[in-house]
Each structure stands twice: as structure tokens, then as C-alpha cells.
Phi, psi and omega in degrees: 000314182290331176293314177303308176305318179300311186291322177301313188287326180295324185283320181296325177293318183292317177301313185293320177291332176291318177291323177299320176290330179281348187294333184291328179263001182283149173253016180295167180282170187296319184300321180299311183295317178299312183298323180290321179298315179296327182293319183298313182296318176303315182290325174297336175278327185281330178305312178293330175293322178295319179299310186297325180294317181294317179292323176296319176292318179296319174295325177294314181296321178299311181297316176306312179298315181303307180300320176298318179298315183293316179296324182290320180292323180291315180293331178285336180275343186278000000 
């Protein structure tokens, strides 16, 4: 789930940055240019949050696997 979200956010960030670079040559109206600018800024804020979410999920999996390994080794010694 996190991977799918990460790929989606990366794609949208790339698309919005591409639109943002083209906006100087664009004859689009002001609201379109403002919306693209806001999208780029929003996604730049979301990327660090996504990275922290991914690290948290990985840490949870690591702790869970470590605890399962410890429990298995303790029950096998008994």
C-alpha cells in the first residue's frame, strides 16, 4: 500500500513539476498557473511525510520480525 502511494505521489510530483516548468510559456489563465504552483508546493511537503511513513512501516516490520525470532528461540529452548 505504501509502495503504491509512493509511486502515485512520485508520478504526480513529476507531472506537476513538468507543468510548472511549462507555465512560463503557457497562455493558460492565472488560476491554472496558480493551481499548478500550489500542487508542486503541496507535493514537496508530502514527500518527506511519505518517507517518514515508509521508515515507520519498515521499522515496525523489523521489530515484529525480531520479536517473532526471539519468541521462537525462547520457546525452542524450553
